[in-house]
C-alpha positions as CSV (number, residue, x, y, z in Angstrom):
1,X,46.1,69.1,67.3
2,X,45.6,70.6,63.8
3,X,42.0,71.4,64.9
4,X,40.2,71.0,68.2
5,X,41.2,68.3,70.6
6,X,39.1,65.2,70.3
7,X,36.5,64.0,72.7
8,X,38.0,62.1,75.6
9,X,37.3,60.5,78.9
10,X,39.7,60.8,81.8
11,X,41.8,58.6,84.1
12,X,42.8,61.1,86.7
13,X,42.0,64.6,88.0
14,X,44.1,66.9,90.1
15,X,43.4,70.0,92.2
16,X,44.4,71.4,95.5
17,X,42.1,71.5,98.6
18,X,42.6,75.2,99.5
19,X,41.2,78.2,97.7
20,X,44.1,79.4,95.6
21,X,45.2,76.0,94.3
22,X,41.6,74.9,94.4
23,X,40.9,77.3,91.6
24,X,42.7,75.0,89.2
25,X,41.5,71.6,88.0
26,X,43.6,69.5,85.7
27,X,43.0,66.1,84.1
28,X,45.1,63.3,82.6
29,X,43.8,60.9,80.0
30,X,45.4,57.6,79.0
31,X,44.7,56.3,75.5
32,X,43.3,54.4,73.7
33,X,40.2,56.3,74.5
34,X,36.8,54.9,73.5
35,X,35.6,58.4,73.1
36,X,38.3,59.4,70.6
37,X,38.5,56.1,68.8
38,X,42.1,56.6,67.6
39,X,45.0,54.2,67.6
40,X,46.9,56.1,70.3
41,X,48.5,54.6,73.3
42,X,50.0,57.5,75.2
43,X,48.8,59.6,78.2
44,X,48.6,63.3,78.1
45,X,47.6,66.2,80.4
46,X,44.3,67.6,79.1
47,X,41.4,70.0,79.7
48,X,42.7,72.2,82.5
49,X,40.4,74.9,84.0
50,X,40.9,77.8,86.4
51,X,38.7,80.1,88.5
52,X,35.7,78.4,87.0
53,X,35.7,74.6,86.8
54,X,33.6,74.8,83.7
55,X,35.9,77.1,81.7
56,X,38.9,75.3,80.3
57,X,42.1,77.3,79.9
58,X,43.8,74.8,77.5
59,X,42.7,71.5,76.0
60,X,45.9,69.5,75.6
61,X,49.4,69.8,77.0
62,X,51.6,67.8,74.7
63,X,55.3,66.9,75.3
64,X,57.2,65.8,72.2
65,X,60.7,64.3,71.7
66,X,62.7,65.3,68.6
67,X,65.8,63.2,67.7
68,X,67.9,64.7,64.9
69,X,69.9,61.5,64.3
70,X,66.7,59.6,63.7
71,X,64.8,62.5,62.1
72,X,61.7,61.8,64.2
73,X,59.4,63.7,66.4
74,X,57.4,61.6,68.8
75,X,54.4,62.8,70.8
76,X,53.1,61.6,74.1
77,X,49.6,60.9,72.9
78,X,50.1,59.9,69.3
79,X,53.3,57.9,69.4
80,X,53.9,56.4,72.8
81,X,53.8,52.6,72.5
82,X,52.7,52.2,76.2
83,X,51.6,54.4,79.0
84,X,50.6,54.4,82.6
85,X,48.7,56.8,84.9
86,X,48.7,56.5,88.7
87,X,48.1,58.6,91.8
88,X,50.6,59.1,94.5
89,X,48.0,57.9,97.0
90,X,44.2,58.0,97.6
91,X,44.7,61.1,99.8
92,X,47.3,62.9,97.7
93,X,46.2,63.3,94.0
94,X,49.6,64.0,92.6
95,X,49.5,62.3,89.2
96,X,52.3,60.2,87.9
97,X,52.4,59.7,84.1
98,X,54.7,57.4,82.2
99,X,55.0,57.2,78.4
100,X,57.3,54.7,76.6
101,X,58.5,55.4,73.1
102,X,60.3,53.5,70.3
103,X,61.9,55.3,67.4
104,X,61.9,53.7,64.0
105,X,65.4,52.2,64.4
106,X,64.3,50.5,67.7
107,X,65.8,53.1,70.0
108,X,63.8,53.4,73.2
109,X,62.9,56.4,75.3
110,X,60.9,57.0,78.4
111,X,59.1,60.2,79.6
112,X,58.0,60.3,83.2
113,X,55.9,63.2,84.4
114,X,54.7,64.2,87.8
115,X,51.8,66.6,88.0
116,X,50.4,68.6,90.8
117,X,48.6,71.9,91.5
118,X,50.4,74.4,93.7
119,X,48.8,74.5,97.2
120,X,49.2,78.2,97.5
121,X,49.1,79.6,94.0
122,X,46.8,79.0,91.0
123,X,49.5,77.1,89.1
124,X,50.0,73.7,87.5
125,X,53.5,72.2,87.9
126,X,54.9,69.4,85.8
127,X,58.2,67.7,86.5
128,X,59.5,66.0,83.3
129,X,62.2,63.3,83.2
130,X,63.2,62.0,79.8
131,X,65.6,59.0,79.4
132,X,67.0,57.9,76.0
133,X,68.4,54.4,75.2
134,X,71.0,55.6,72.7
135,X,73.0,58.6,71.8
136,X,71.5,61.4,69.8
137,X,71.0,65.1,69.3
138,X,67.6,66.1,70.8
139,X,65.1,68.9,71.4
140,X,62.2,68.5,73.7
141,X,59.0,70.4,72.8
142,X,55.7,71.4,74.5
143,X,52.5,72.4,72.8
144,X,49.3,73.7,74.4
145,X,46.1,74.6,72.6
146,X,44.4,77.7,74.2
147,X,40.7,77.2,74.7
148,X,39.5,79.9,77.1
149,X,37.1,81.6,74.7
150,X,36.3,78.3,72.9
151,X,34.9,76.9,76.2
152,X,32.5,79.9,76.3
153,X,31.2,78.9,72.8
154,X,32.4,82.1,71.2
155,X,34.2,82.3,67.9
156,X,36.8,85.0,68.2
157,X,39.3,83.0,70.1
158,X,42.1,84.2,72.5
159,X,45.1,86.5,72.3
160,X,48.6,85.3,73.0
161,X,52.0,86.8,73.2
162,X,55.5,86.4,74.6
163,X,56.3,87.9,78.0
164,X,59.0,87.8,80.7
165,X,58.7,87.7,84.5
166,X,61.4,88.2,87.1
167,X,62.3,85.1,89.2
168,X,64.6,84.8,92.2
169,X,67.7,84.5,90.1
170,X,66.8,85.7,86.6
171,X,63.9,86.2,84.3
172,X,61.6,83.5,83.0
173,X,60.4,83.6,79.4
174,X,56.7,82.9,79.1
175,X,53.9,82.5,76.6
176,X,50.7,84.2,77.8
177,X,47.2,83.5,76.5
178,X,44.0,85.3,77.5
179,X,40.5,86.3,76.6
180,X,40.6,89.7,78.4
181,X,39.2,88.2,81.7
182,X,41.1,85.0,82.3
183,X,44.8,84.5,81.7
184,X,47.3,81.6,81.6
185,X,51.1,81.7,81.1
186,X,53.6,78.9,80.6
187,X,57.3,78.8,81.4
188,X,60.1,76.3,81.9
189,X,63.1,75.7,84.1
190,X,65.9,73.2,83.7
191,X,67.6,72.9,87.1
192,X,70.8,71.3,85.7
193,X,71.7,74.2,83.5
194,X,69.6,77.0,85.0
195,X,67.8,77.6,81.7
196,X,64.7,79.7,82.0
197,X,64.2,80.7,78.3
198,X,62.8,78.8,75.4
199,X,64.8,77.4,72.5
200,X,62.3,78.7,70.0
201,X,58.6,79.5,70.7
202,X,55.6,79.9,68.5
203,X,52.0,81.1,68.7
204,X,50.0,79.5,65.9
205,X,46.5,79.2,64.8
206,X,44.9,75.8,65.1
207,X,44.4,74.0,61.8
208,X,46.8,76.2,59.8
209,X,49.6,74.2,58.1
210,X,51.4,77.0,56.2
211,X,52.2,80.7,56.3
212,X,52.8,83.1,59.1
213,X,49.9,81.7,61.1
214,X,50.7,78.0,60.9
215,X,50.0,76.2,64.1
216,X,52.7,75.4,66.7
217,X,51.6,71.8,66.4
218,X,52.3,71.7,62.7
219,X,55.5,73.6,63.0
220,X,56.9,71.1,65.5
221,X,55.1,67.8,64.8
222,X,54.0,68.2,61.2
223,X,57.2,69.7,59.8
224,X,59.4,67.4,62.0
225,X,62.6,69.3,61.5
226,X,63.5,70.1,65.1
227,X,63.1,73.9,64.6
228,X,60.5,76.5,65.5
229,X,59.7,79.5,63.4
230,X,59.4,81.9,66.3
231,X,57.0,84.8,66.5
232,X,55.7,87.3,69.1
233,X,51.9,87.3,69.1
234,X,48.7,86.1,67.5
235,X,45.0,86.0,68.2
236,X,42.3,83.6,67.3
237,X,42.0,79.9,68.1
238,X,45.7,79.6,69.0
239,X,48.2,77.0,70.2
240,X,51.4,77.7,71.9
241,X,54.6,75.8,71.4
242,X,58.2,76.0,72.7
243,X,61.4,74.0,72.7
244,X,64.2,73.0,75.1
245,X,67.4,71.9,73.3
246,X,69.2,69.3,75.3
247,X,72.0,68.3,72.9
248,X,73.2,64.7,73.4
249,X,72.1,64.3,77.0
250,X,70.7,60.9,77.7
251,X,68.8,61.9,80.8
252,X,67.1,65.3,81.2
253,X,64.9,66.8,84.0
254,X,63.0,70.0,83.5
255,X,60.0,71.8,85.0
256,X,57.1,73.3,83.2
257,X,54.6,75.5,85.0
258,X,51.3,77.0,83.9
259,X,50.1,79.9,86.0
260,X,46.6,81.3,86.0
261,X,45.2,84.6,86.9
262,X,42.7,87.4,86.3
263,X,45.5,89.7,85.3
264,X,48.6,89.1,83.3
265,X,50.9,90.2,86.2
266,X,49.2,87.7,88.6
267,X,49.5,85.0,86.0
268,X,53.2,85.5,85.4
269,X,53.9,85.8,89.1
270,X,52.2,82.3,89.6
271,X,54.6,80.8,87.1
272,X,57.7,82.4,88.7
273,X,56.6,81.4,92.2
274,X,56.1,77.8,91.2
275,X,59.3,77.5,89.3
276,X,61.3,79.3,92.0
277,X,59.9,77.0,94.7
278,X,60.9,73.9,92.8
279,X,59.0,70.6,92.5
280,X,60.0,69.0,95.8
281,X,58.9,72.1,97.9
282,X,55.7,72.4,95.9
283,X,55.0,68.7,96.3
284,X,55.6,68.8,100.1
285,X,53.1,71.7,100.4
286,X,50.6,69.9,98.2
287,X,50.8,66.7,100.2
288,X,50.6,68.6,103.5
289,X,47.5,70.4,102.4
290,X,45.7,67.3,101.2
291,X,46.7,65.3,104.4
292,X,45.4,68.2,106.5
293,X,42.1,68.2,104.6
294,X,41.7,64.4,105.1
295,X,42.4,64.8,108.8
296,X,39.1,66.7,108.9
297,X,37.0,64.1,107.1
298,X,36.4,60.4,107.5
299,X,39.1,57.8,106.9
300,X,38.4,54.6,105.1
301,X,36.0,52.9,107.5
302,X,36.8,49.2,106.8
303,X,39.7,46.9,107.6
304,X,40.3,46.3,103.9
305,X,43.1,48.3,102.3
306,X,41.6,48.4,98.8
307,X,38.2,49.5,99.9
308,X,39.6,52.2,102.2
309,X,41.8,53.5,99.3
310,X,38.7,53.7,97.0
311,X,36.7,55.4,99.7
312,X,39.3,58.0,100.4
313,X,40.1,58.5,96.7
314,X,36.3,59.1,96.1
315,X,36.3,61.8,98.7
316,X,39.5,63.3,97.2
317,X,37.9,63.2,93.7
318,X,34.7,65.0,94.9
319,X,36.8,67.7,96.7
320,X,38.8,68.2,93.5
321,X,35.6,68.7,91.5
322,X,34.2,71.3,93.8
323,X,34.7,74.8,92.5
324,X,35.6,77.3,95.2
325,X,32.2,78.9,94.7
326,X,30.6,75.7,96.1
327,X,29.4,74.2,92.9
328,X,30.4,70.7,92.0
329,X,30.8,69.8,88.4
330,X,29.4,66.4,87.3
331,X,32.8,65.4,85.8
332,X,35.8,66.9,84.1
333,X,35.5,64.9,80.8
334,X,34.1,65.1,77.3
335,X,32.9,61.6,76.2
336,X,31.3,63.1,73.0
337,X,30.5,66.6,71.8
338,X,28.8,67.4,75.1
339,X,31.1,67.7,78.1
340,X,30.1,67.2,81.8
341,X,31.7,70.3,83.2
342,X,28.3,71.6,84.4
343,X,26.5,71.6,87.7
344,X,23.4,69.4,87.8
345,X,21.4,70.1,91.0
346,X,20.5,66.4,91.2
347,X,24.1,65.3,91.0
348,X,25.0,68.0,93.6
349,X,22.3,66.5,95.9
350,X,23.9,63.1,95.8
351,X,27.4,64.6,96.3
352,X,26.1,66.5,99.4
353,X,24.7,63.2,100.7
354,X,28.1,61.4,100.2
355,X,30.1,64.3,101.6
356,X,28.0,64.2,104.8
357,X,28.4,60.5,105.0
358,X,32.1,61.1,104.8
359,X,32.1,63.9,107.4
360,X,33.1,66.5,104.8
361,X,30.5,68.9,106.3
362,X,32.1,72.2,105.2
363,X,32.0,71.0,101.6
364,X,28.4,69.9,101.9
365,X,27.4,73.3,103.4
366,X,29.0,75.3,100.6
367,X,27.4,73.0,98.0
368,X,23.9,73.6,99.6
369,X,24.6,77.3,99.8
370,X,25.3,77.3,96.1
371,X,22.0,75.6,95.4
372,X,20.2,78.1,97.6
373,X,21.8,81.0,95.7
374,X,20.9,79.6,92.3
375,X,17.3,78.7,93.0
376,X,14.9,80.4,90.5
377,X,13.1,83.2,92.5
378,X,11.7,85.1,89.6
379,X,8.3,84.7,88.0
380,X,9.6,83.0,84.8
381,X,8.4,80.2,82.6
382,X,10.3,77.7,80.6
383,X,9.9,76.7,76.9
384,X,6.9,74.4,77.9
385,X,5.2,77.3,79.6
386,X,5.7,75.9,83.1
387,X,6.2,78.6,85.8
388,X,9.5,77.8,87.3
389,X,9.7,79.9,90.4
390,X,11.0,77.8,93.3
391,X,12.7,75.2,91.0
392,X,16.2,74.9,89.5
393,X,17.2,74.8,85.9
394,X,18.3,71.5,84.6
395,X,22.0,72.3,84.8
396,X,24.3,75.3,85.2
397,X,27.7,76.7,84.5
398,X,29.5,77.3,87.8
399,X,28.7,81.0,87.7
400,X,25.0,80.2,87.9
401,X,24.2,80.8,84.2
402,X,21.6,78.2,83.1
403,X,22.8,75.7,80.4
404,X,19.9,73.3,79.9
405,X,16.5,74.3,81.3
406,X,14.1,71.4,81.3
407,X,12.2,70.6,84.5
408,X,13.4,67.5,86.4
409,X,11.5,66.8,89.6
410,X,14.6,65.2,91.3
411,X,16.2,68.6,90.9
412,X,13.3,70.2,92.9
413,X,12.6,67.6,95.6
414,X,16.3,66.7,95.8
415,X,17.6,70.1,97.2
416,X,14.9,70.0,99.8
417,X,16.1,66.5,100.8
418,X,19.7,67.7,100.9
419,X,18.7,70.6,103.2
420,X,17.0,68.1,105.5
421,X,20.0,65.8,105.4
422,X,22.4,68.6,106.4
423,X,20.0,69.7,109.2
424,X,19.8,66.1,110.4
425,X,23.5,65.5,110.3
426,X,24.5,68.7,112.1
427,X,21.5,69.0,114.5
428,X,21.9,72.7,113.9
429,X,18.7,74.8,113.8
430,X,20.8,77.6,112.2
431,X,21.1,75.2,109.1
432,X,17.3,74.8,109.2
433,X,16.7,78.5,109.3
434,X,19.4,79.4,106.7
435,X,17.8,77.5,103.8
436,X,14.2,77.3,105.0
437,X,12.9,79.8,102.4
438,X,14.7,77.9,99.7
439,X,13.0,74.6,100.6
440,X,9.6,76.1,101.3
441,X,9.6,77.7,97.8
442,X,10.6,74.4,96.2
443,X,7.8,72.6,98.2
444,X,5.3,75.2,97.1
445,X,6.1,74.5,93.5
446,X,5.7,70.8,94.1
447,X,2.3,71.3,95.8
448,X,1.2,73.3,92.8
449,X,2.5,70.7,90.3
450,X,-0.2,68.1,90.8
451,X,-1.5,66.8,87.5
452,X,-5.1,67.1,88.7
453,X,-5.4,63.3,89.2
454,X,-3.4,62.9,92.4
455,X,0.2,62.6,90.9
456,X,3.1,64.9,90.0
457,X,2.9,66.5,86.6
458,X,5.2,65.4,83.8
459,X,8.9,66.1,83.9
460,X,12.1,65.0,82.3
461,X,13.4,61.6,83.5
462,X,16.8,61.6,85.3
463,X,18.6,60.4,82.2
464,X,17.4,63.6,80.4
465,X,15.8,61.8,77.5
466,X,12.1,61.3,78.1
467,X,9.3,63.7,79.1
468,X,6.6,62.0,81.0
469,X,5.5,60.9,84.5
470,X,9.1,60.0,85.6
471,X,9.3,57.1,88.1
472,X,12.4,58.4,89.8
473,X,11.4,62.1,89.5
474,X,8.0,61.5,91.0
475,X,9.6,59.6,93.9
476,X,12.0,62.5,94.5
477,X,9.1,64.9,94.6
478,X,7.4,62.8,97.2
479,X,10.6,62.6,99.2
480,X,11.0,66.4,99.0
481,X,7.6,67.0,100.4
482,X,8.1,64.6,103.2
483,X,11.5,66.2,104.1
484,X,9.8,69.6,103.9
485,X,7.0,68.5,106.3
486,X,9.6,67.6,109.0
487,X,11.4,70.9,108.6
488,X,8.1,72.9,108.6
489,X,7.0,71.1,111.7
490,X,10.2,71.9,113.4
491,X,9.7,75.6,112.5
492,X,6.2,75.6,113.8
493,X,4.8,75.9,110.3
494,X,2.2,73.2,111.1
495,X,-0.4,73.9,108.4
496,X,2.3,73.8,105.7
497,X,3.7,70.6,107.1
498,X,0.3,69.0,106.9
499,X,-0.2,70.2,103.3
500,X,3.1,68.6,102.3
501,X,2.4,65.3,104.1
502,X,-1.1,65.0,102.6
503,X,0.0,65.6,99.1
504,X,3.0,63.3,99.4
505,X,0.6,60.6,100.7
506,X,-1.8,61.0,97.8
507,X,1.1,60.8,95.3
508,X,2.6,57.7,97.0
509,X,-0.8,56.0,96.9
510,X,-0.9,56.5,93.1
511,X,2.7,55.6,92.5
512,X,2.3,52.1,91.2
513,X,-0.7,53.0,89.0
514,X,1.6,55.3,87.0
515,X,5.0,53.7,87.3
516,X,4.6,49.9,87.5
517,X,3.7,47.7,84.5
518,X,2.7,44.1,84.3
519,X,3.7,41.9,81.3
520,X,6.0,44.6,80.1
521,X,9.4,44.2,78.3
522,X,11.0,41.8,80.8
523,X,7.9,41.0,82.9
524,X,6.5,42.9,85.8
525,X,8.6,46.0,86.7
526,X,8.8,49.7,87.2
527,X,9.4,51.7,84.0
528,X,11.2,54.9,83.0
529,X,8.1,57.0,82.7
530,X,4.3,56.9,82.2
531,X,2.9,58.6,79.1
532,X,6.3,59.3,77.6
533,X,6.7,61.8,74.7
534,X,8.9,59.5,72.6
535,X,9.3,55.9,71.5
536,X,12.7,54.3,71.7
537,X,13.8,50.8,70.6
538,X,11.9,49.8,73.8
539,X,9.3,52.3,74.8
540,X,10.0,54.2,78.0
541,X,6.7,53.1,79.5
542,X,7.5,49.4,78.7
543,X,11.1,49.0,79.7
544,X,12.6,48.5,83.2
545,X,14.8,51.4,84.4
546,X,17.5,51.4,87.1
547,X,16.5,54.8,88.2
548,X,13.4,53.2,89.7
549,X,15.6,51.6,92.4
550,X,16.1,55.1,93.8
551,X,12.4,55.1,94.6
552,X,13.5,52.8,97.4
553,X,16.8,54.4,98.2
554,X,17.2,57.2,98.9
555,X,13.7,58.4,98.2
556,X,12.0,55.9,100.5
557,X,8.8,55.8,98.6
558,X,8.6,52.1,97.6
559,X,9.5,49.3,100.1
560,X,12.4,47.0,99.1
561,X,10.3,44.0,100.0
562,X,7.2,45.1,98.0
563,X,6.2,42.7,95.3
564,X,6.6,45.4,92.7
565,X,10.2,46.3,93.7
566,X,11.2,42.7,94.2
567,X,10.0,41.7,90.7
568,X,11.9,44.7,89.2
569,X,15.2,44.0,91.0
570,X,15.0,40.3,90.2
571,X,15.1,41.3,86.5
572,X,18.3,43.4,86.9
573,X,20.4,40.3,86.2
574,X,18.7,39.6,82.9
575,X,21.2,39.6,80.0
576,X,19.0,42.2,78.2
577,X,19.6,44.7,81.0
578,X,22.8,43.6,82.8
579,X,26.4,43.2,81.7
580,X,26.9,39.7,80.6
581,X,30.0,38.8,82.6
582,X,29.9,41.0,85.7
583,X,27.2,42.1,88.1
584,X,26.5,45.6,86.7
585,X,23.1,46.6,85.5
586,X,22.6,49.3,82.9
587,X,20.3,52.2,82.8
588,X,17.7,50.3,80.8
589,X,17.6,47.7,78.0
590,X,18.7,48.9,74.5
591,X,20.4,52.0,75.9
592,X,22.4,53.6,73.1
593,X,24.1,56.3,75.2
594,X,27.4,54.7,74.4
595,X,30.6,55.6,72.6
596,X,29.3,53.9,69.4
597,X,25.8,55.4,69.7
598,X,24.4,51.8,69.6
599,X,23.3,49.5,72.4
600,X,26.2,47.7,73.9
601,X,26.8,45.0,76.4
602,X,27.7,46.7,79.7
603,X,26.4,48.5,82.7
604,X,26.6,51.6,84.9
605,X,28.3,51.3,88.4
606,X,25.9,53.9,89.9
607,X,22.9,51.9,88.7
608,X,24.3,48.7,90.2
609,X,24.8,50.5,93.4
610,X,21.2,51.5,93.6
611,X,20.1,48.0,92.8
612,X,22.4,46.5,95.4
613,X,21.0,48.7,98.2
614,X,17.5,47.5,97.3
615,X,18.7,43.9,97.4
616,X,20.4,44.4,100.8
617,X,17.3,46.1,102.3
618,X,15.3,43.1,101.2
619,X,17.6,40.7,103.1
620,X,20.5,39.9,100.7
621,X,23.3,40.2,103.2
622,X,26.0,39.9,100.4
623,X,24.8,42.5,98.0
624,X,26.6,45.5,99.6
625,X,29.7,43.5,100.4
626,X,30.1,42.3,96.9
627,X,29.6,45.8,95.4
628,X,32.0,47.5,97.9
629,X,34.7,44.8,98.1
630,X,34.6,42.9,94.8
631,X,32.8,44.6,92.0
632,X,33.4,48.3,92.2
633,X,37.2,48.1,92.7
634,X,37.4,46.3,89.3
635,X,35.5,49.0,87.5
636,X,38.0,51.8,87.8
637,X,40.2,53.9,85.6
638,X,44.0,53.5,85.5
639,X,44.3,55.8,88.5
640,X,41.5,54.2,90.4
641,X,38.4,56.4,89.8
642,X,35.0,54.8,89.3
643,X,33.9,55.0,85.7
644,X,30.6,56.0,84.2
645,X,30.1,52.9,82.1
646,X,31.7,49.5,81.9
647,X,31.8,46.7,79.2
648,X,30.2,43.4,79.4
649,X,33.3,41.8,81.0
650,X,33.8,44.6,83.5
651,X,36.3,46.7,81.7
652,X,36.1,50.5,81.7
653,X,34.0,51.7,78.7
654,X,34.0,55.4,79.4
655,X,36.7,56.5,81.9
656,X,34.5,59.3,83.0
657,X,35.4,60.4,86.5
658,X,31.7,60.8,87.2
659,X,31.4,62.3,90.6
660,X,27.9,60.6,91.1
661,X,29.7,57.3,90.8
662,X,32.2,58.3,93.4
663,X,29.4,59.5,95.7
664,X,27.6,56.2,95.4
665,X,30.7,54.3,96.5
666,X,31.0,56.4,99.6
667,X,27.3,55.9,100.4
668,X,27.4,52.1,99.9
669,X,30.6,51.7,102.0
670,X,29.1,53.7,104.8
671,X,25.8,51.7,104.5
672,X,27.7,48.5,104.7
673,X,29.8,49.5,107.7
674,X,26.9,51.1,109.7
675,X,24.5,48.3,108.8
676,X,21.8,50.9,108.0
677,X,20.9,52.7,104.8
678,X,22.5,56.1,105.1
679,X,20.9,59.2,103.7
680,X,17.4,57.6,103.5
681,X,14.7,60.2,103.0
682,X,12.0,60.4,105.7
683,X,8.9,58.3,105.5
């Protein structure tokens, strides 16, 4: 905390399903974290955003126990000897966090925290229950590091000060932080005594260890004396700390609330409302809201309790990750110096597909509406000089500001396919009409992006590492044109429909010439990209790539029983490409996108999902069942979310709550139950 919070993966995420509470997205991380690489064993609330899912309000919310008799301050992340993180249920993402402590003299302590987002207010509410194994004089502390401006990559930081707000019975003392546009405030309430004010509070500057601006973290944890040097205000990269003196009580329950708003008054009101309501009332409203949302979407469709729980938890997770504007962030985690709180059009397409499979039609509609709204409609070119009208940028902030800008063809053909899917699912011609101009503009770009030799021009591969004739991107372009042809025909735009079909057919005929290699790295197989712009440990035009399986499903360009796809998927169990002790293929051999930056033994659940659909389509009746019922349930975080990467023996490597992984689980479960490949693009 004497500096920025470390990179971290996540074990649980929490939000509410309705607009006000849905503005808030919080996370919990259990350590040890492969991302941070520290010898920590606790669990802590982290990286909480509001109003925009990509702009964090604070990075860490630490709870610390100070014992005067033992002269020690113990922190949930740094000092817990054991921890646990669980959800209340797959349908109600109330998070239960438990941290076990041991003081130097052997005295034990336990901190149990229950976390939820208010259903009706933009507020985060924590119920804290501390138990101590021996007598002692104690103060309980909280520290948050404000990161509103930091998340916007600016250097001037935030402003923070002390404020009060009227509650039902008396005033709550609060600490407020803001950047002039977004605000958060934190307050506490101890029901047993009625206490609503802090026993000391400090606004400090991160990294400072002395003087008037020393950080709250250093004042509380570093100085370890049980006292806070209180102040009133400070600006910069600040942290906020406050105390609750509990004397010799051996059991203590108190609430902490963080309210969010676009004005200070609204923010303070959110704190007071949550604390006045109390945890039980807020929890009932939270649970009712989530159960009501689940009543409108699909239930777990199997007769297996574990699978149904994973299915419903996946839908819950995707709903949590959807900003009220409709955008769905890829994941609320930071596995390295680059977080995933951005919107990738390609990821959004897979999420739309899964939401439709799970009957979450309203969420799919709003996600597609966001894509329509953010399509490039200006005559602009990118850094390679490619005119980009009709396409999408590589990824975005939730407000539509581009972040990365390279051209990916799965992020051009994909939205057209998503439009077609929504139209097919609803049977509503109003859906066809609403987004027709979006899809037509994307298809016009694709028609003009032929390389002159009967194949799509170069683009970045789906893993965002290689520029070339991407196997998966080219397949997505073909699928986009085929989807457009069906929609154009339905609209009576017959000439355009024919243009799309003809170009898709030419590209499909050339697909193997560009994307398939004989006598390559592992034998005969599809590769990452033809004519790549870089050489890795194994060249991208020489290595097999799991993204190629998407050329079969969902893009429907290569038949599962073709000799080329069969020879590729047969290699997906090779030790060079697959986890050694569990059935999970990686992105490609020698992949170094890992916590160590070196190739590791392991795999990606979303890649194995794509491979297993190919196997199933080619007659392997067990492929889907094994993924859905056996493998995927063992590849989850502590709270049961599917990870991004796993180790060679199937353990979680990065606890990333990757929404693409959650989407694949829903899609494979539905495919297994329906006995047909759901969301398959048209031929």
